[in-house]
C-alpha positions in Angstrom: 15.9 -18.1 -90.6 19.6 -16.8 -88.8 18.3 -13.3 -87.7 19.5 -11.8 -84.7 16.5 -11.0 -82.0 16.6 -7.8 -80.0 14.2 -6.7 -77.1 14.4 -2.9 -76.5 13.5 -1.9 -73.2 10.5 0.1 -74.2 7.8 -1.6 -73.6 4.5 0.5 -73.3 0.7 -0.5 -71.8 -1.9 0.1 -74.9 -5.3 0.8 -73.1 -7.3 0.3 -76.4 -6.1 -2.8 -76.9 -5.3 -3.3 -73.0 -2.2 -4.6 -73.9 1.5 -4.7 -72.9 3.8 -4.0 -76.3 6.8 -4.5 -76.8 9.4 -4.2 -80.0 11.0 -6.3 -81.5 14.3 -5.6 -83.7 14.3 -8.7 -86.6 17.4 -7.5 -89.3 16.7 -3.9 -89.1 13.5 -4.0 -88.9 10.9 -3.6 -86.1 8.1 -5.7 -85.5 5.6 -4.9 -82.5 4.9 -8.1 -79.6 1.7 -7.1 -77.6 0.2 -9.7 -75.1 -3.3 -8.7 -73.8 -3.7 -7.7 -69.5 -5.6 -11.1 -69.2 -3.4 -13.6 -71.1 -0.5 -11.8 -68.1 -3.3 -12.9 -65.9 -4.3 -15.9 -66.7 -0.6 -16.9 -67.2 1.1 -15.7 -64.1 -2.4 -16.3 -61.8 -2.1 -12.2 -60.3 -5.2 -10.1 -60.8 -3.7 -7.2 -58.5 -0.7 -6.5 -60.5 -0.6 -4.1 -63.0 0.1 -5.6 -66.7 3.3 -3.3 -67.1 4.5 -4.6 -63.5 3.5 -8.3 -64.4 5.1 -7.9 -68.2 8.0 -6.9 -66.3 8.7 -9.3 -63.6 8.1 -11.8 -66.8 10.1 -9.9 -69.2 12.7 -12.6 -69.9 10.1 -15.3 -70.7 8.5 -13.4 -72.8 10.7 -12.3 -74.8 12.1 -16.0 -75.5 8.7 -17.3 -76.1 8.4 -13.7 -78.6 11.7 -14.9 -80.3 10.5 -18.2 -81.0 7.3 -17.3 -82.4 9.2 -14.8 -85.4 11.3 -17.5 -85.9 7.8 -19.1 -87.0 7.1 -16.2 -88.9 4.1 -16.3 -86.9 2.5 -12.8 -86.8 -0.3 -11.4 -88.0 -1.2 -9.6 -91.3 -0.7 -6.2 -89.4 3.0 -7.3 -88.7 2.2 -7.7 -85.3 3.2 -10.5 -83.4 0.5 -11.4 -80.2 1.3 -13.7 -77.6 -1.3 -16.0 -76.4 
């Protein structure tokens, strides 16, 4: 799969899912990527920082991981891509 993946700066906090959600544009189609607050805290060991701020601090690494997972077609049955 040789599709270009772009990540617009439109991340948001989803209270119901307790996750940071961020869009990916893949071949003109939008896919929703997300990572749970708990996963961010486990990865980066920061408890006092708001999840959205923590996502922004590590945006490049998270987007790179999401891009690889998109290329591997690891989105779920609802069309969301969850980072573990």
